[in-house]
C-alpha positions in Angstrom: -52.9 28.9 22.8 -50.8 27.6 19.8 -48.2 26.1 22.1 -50.9 24.4 24.2 -52.4 22.9 21.0 -49.0 21.6 19.9 -48.2 20.1 23.4 -51.7 18.5 23.5 -51.2 16.9 20.0 -47.7 15.7 20.8 -48.8 14.3 24.2 -51.7 12.4 22.6 -49.4 11.0 19.8 -46.7 10.0 22.4 -49.2 8.4 24.8 -51.0 6.4 22.1 -48.1 5.5 19.8 -45.6 4.5 22.5 -47.8 1.6 23.4 -49.7 0.9 20.2 -47.6 -0.9 17.7 -47.4 2.0 15.3 -44.0 3.7 16.1 -43.9 6.7 18.4 -40.5 7.9 17.1 -41.9 8.0 13.5 -45.0 10.0 14.5 -43.0 12.4 16.8 -40.4 13.0 14.1 -43.1 13.8 11.6 -45.0 16.1 14.1 -41.8 17.9 15.1 -41.1 18.7 11.5 -44.7 19.8 10.8 -44.9 22.1 13.9 -41.3 23.4 13.5 -40.7 22.9 17.2 -37.6 24.7 18.4 -37.2 23.1 21.8 -37.8 19.6 20.4 -35.5 17.8 22.7 -37.0 19.0 26.0 -40.5 18.3 24.7 -39.5 14.9 23.5 -37.9 14.1 26.9 -40.9 15.4 28.7 -43.3 13.3 26.6 -41.2 10.1 27.2 -41.0 10.9 30.9 -44.8 11.0 31.1 -45.1 7.6 29.4 -42.5 6.2 31.7 -44.4 7.3 34.8 -47.6 5.9 33.3 -46.3 2.4 32.7 -44.6 2.3 36.1 -47.8 3.5 37.7 -49.9 0.9 35.8 -47.7 -2.0 36.9 -47.1 -0.5 40.4 -48.5 -3.7 42.2 -46.0 -5.9 40.3 -43.1 -3.5 41.0 -44.0 -3.1 44.7 -44.2 -6.9 45.1 -40.7 -7.2 43.5 -39.8 -10.3 45.5 -42.7 -12.3 43.9 -41.9 -10.9 40.4 -38.1 -10.7 40.7 -37.5 -13.4 38.1 -39.8 -11.7 35.6 -38.2 -8.3 36.0 -34.7 -9.8 35.7 -35.7 -11.4 32.4 -37.1 -8.0 31.2 -33.8 -6.3 32.1 -31.9 -9.1 30.3 -34.1 -8.8 27.2 -33.3 -5.0 27.2 -29.5 -5.4 27.1 -29.2 -5.9 23.2 -31.2 -2.6 22.8 -28.9 -0.7 25.1 -25.7 -2.0 23.4 -26.8 -1.4 19.8 -28.5 1.9 20.8 -25.2 3.1 22.3 -23.3 2.3 19.1 -25.9 4.1 17.0 -25.7 7.2 19.2 -21.9 7.0 19.6 -21.5 7.2 15.8 -24.4 9.5 15.2 -26.2 7.1 12.9 -29.8 7.9 13.9 -30.1 11.1 11.7 -29.6 9.0 8.6 -32.6 6.9 9.5 -35.3 9.7 9.8 -36.3 10.2 6.2 -39.8 9.8 4.9 -38.4 6.9 2.7 -37.0 4.9 5.6 -40.0 5.5 7.9 -42.4 4.6 5.1 -40.7 1.3 4.3 -40.3 0.3 7.9 -43.9 1.2 8.7 -45.1 -0.8 5.8 -42.8 -3.9 5.9 -42.9 -4.4 9.6 -46.7 -4.0 9.5 -46.8 -6.9 7.1 -44.5 -8.9 9.3 -46.8 -8.2 12.3 -49.8 -9.4 10.3 -48.2 -12.8 9.8 -46.9 -13.0 13.4 -50.5 -12.3 14.6 -51.7 -15.5 12.9 -49.9 -17.8 15.3 -51.9 -19.8 17.8 -52.6 -18.3 21.3 -50.8 -21.0 23.4 -48.2 -19.3 25.5 -48.6 -16.9 28.5 -46.2 -14.7 30.4 -46.7 -16.5 33.8 -45.7 -20.0 32.7 -43.8 -19.6 29.4 -41.7 -16.5 29.5 -38.3 -18.2 29.7 -34.8 -16.6 29.6 -34.3 -17.9 26.0 -37.6 -16.4 24.9 -36.9 -13.1 26.6 -33.6 -12.8 24.7 -35.3 -13.7 21.5 -37.8 -10.9 22.0 -34.9 -8.6 23.1 -33.0 -9.0 19.9 -36.3 -8.3 18.0 -36.6 -5.1 20.0 -33.2 -3.9 18.6 -34.9 -3.3 15.3 -37.0 -0.6 16.9 -33.9 1.7 16.8 -34.9 2.3 13.2 -37.8 4.9 13.1 -41.0 3.4 11.9 -40.4 -0.2 13.1 -42.1 0.5 16.5 -40.6 -0.8 19.7 -44.0 -2.0 21.0 -44.8 -3.4 17.6 -41.6 -5.4 17.1 -41.8 -6.8 20.7 -45.3 -7.9 20.2 -44.3 -9.4 16.8 -41.6 -11.4 18.4 -43.9 -12.5 21.2 -46.6 -13.5 18.8 -44.0 -15.6 16.7 -43.4 -17.4 20.0 -47.1 -18.0 20.3 -47.8 -15.8 23.3 -51.4 -14.7 23.4 -52.1 -11.1 22.3 -52.8 -9.7 25.8 -49.6 -11.2 27.2 -47.6 -10.1 24.2 -48.8 -6.6 24.9 -47.8 -7.0 28.6 -44.3 -8.1 27.7 -44.1 -5.0 25.5 -45.3 -2.7 28.2 -42.9 -4.1 30.8 -40.0 -3.9 28.3 -41.0 -0.2 27.8 -39.9 0.6 31.4 -36.1 0.1 30.8 -36.3 1.4 27.2 -38.1 4.6 28.3 -35.8 4.9 31.3 -32.7 4.8 29.1 -34.3 7.2 26.5 -35.3 9.7 29.2 -31.9 9.5 31.0 -30.0 10.0 27.7 -32.3 13.0 26.9 -31.7 14.6 30.3 -27.9 14.3 30.0 -28.2 15.8 26.5 -30.1 18.7 28.0 -27.5 19.1 30.8 -24.7 19.2 28.3 -26.5 21.9 26.3 -27.4 23.8 29.6 -31.0 23.5 28.6 -32.4 21.5 31.5 -35.2 23.9 32.4 -38.4 22.5 33.8 -40.9 25.1 32.4 -44.6 25.1 32.2 -44.6 23.5 28.7 -42.5 20.5 29.8 -44.6 20.0 33.0 -47.7 20.1 30.9 -46.3 17.7 28.4 -45.3 15.2 31.2 -48.8 15.4 32.7 -50.7 15.0 29.5 -48.4 12.3 28.2 -48.9 10.4 31.4 -52.7 10.5 31.1 -52.9 9.4 27.5 -50.2 6.7 28.0 -52.0 5.3 31.0 -55.4 5.0 29.3 -53.8 3.6 26.2 -52.2 0.8 28.2 -55.4 0.1 30.1 -57.8 0.0 27.1 -55.4 -1.8 24.7 -55.2 -4.7 27.2 -59.0 -4.8 27.4 -59.3 -4.6 23.6 -56.9 -7.5 23.0 -59.0 -9.8 25.2 -61.5 -9.9 22.4 -59.9 -8.6 19.2 -56.8 -9.0 17.1 -54.4 -6.4 15.7 -55.9 -6.1 12.2 -57.1 -2.5 12.6 -53.6 -1.4 13.7 -52.0 -3.3 10.9 -54.3 -1.7 8.3 -53.4 1.7 9.8 -49.6 0.9 9.4 -50.1 -0.1 5.8 -52.0 3.0 4.9 -49.5 5.3 6.7 -46.5 3.5 5.1 -48.0 4.0 1.6 -48.7 7.7 2.3 -45.1 8.3 3.5 -43.7 6.4 0.5 -45.9 8.4 -1.9 -44.5 11.6 -0.3 -40.9 10.3 -0.6 -41.1 9.2 -4.2 -43.7 11.5 -5.8 
C-alpha cells in the first residue's frame, strides 16, 4: 500500500509538472529524497515513458499525417539539437549531480518564474501554423538548453522563449508539448541504457503501474492546460513558482 501511494504521488507529479511550466525534474528530485526511493532510476524512467506515450497519443493525428506536418516536425527536431548536444556534455562529465541542491533549484525556480512573468506580457500575435520559422525554432531550442538545470522547467523555458517571440499562449504550450517528444524520447532512451548497464532493466508491477498512471495524468494535463490557456494567462503558475522558490531558498539558507 505504501509503494502504491508513492507511485501514485510520483505519477501525478510527473504527469502534471512535465507539461506545466514548474519543473518536473525539481519536483521528482525532491520527492525521491523525501520518499527515500531505492529504485529511483527505474521509477523515473517509467514515469517519463508514461509522459512520452501520452504526448505522442495526444498528437497522434498530427504524427499519423506526417506528410502534411513534416516541416513542423523537422523544425521541432532541429530545435531539440542544442538540448541533445549540451545534455550529452553534462552527462559525459557527470555535472548534473552538482545542480540538484535546494539552493540551485530554489534560485532557478524563482528567477525563471520572474522571467516567465515578463515574457507572458508580450502581445499575442504569432501562431504555430504561420509563424514558426526555422530561426524561431532554433531560438526556442537554445532556450530549452537552460532546462538541463533542475528548477528551470523544460516546458516553462520553452513557453518563455515562445512568448518572447509573441506566440499566443496556447501555441506556446503546443510548441512546448511537441518539443517534449524528442526530449522525453532522449531521456527515456538514456534511462533504459543506464538500466541495461546496471543489469536492472526489469519491468515489474511498480514500473508498469507508474507508466500507466503517468500516462493518464500527463494526457489530462496536456488536454486541460490547452483549454485553460484559451481564456487565462500563466499568473497562477508563476505565483506557485515564486512561492516554491522562496520555500526552497528558506530551507537552503535557514
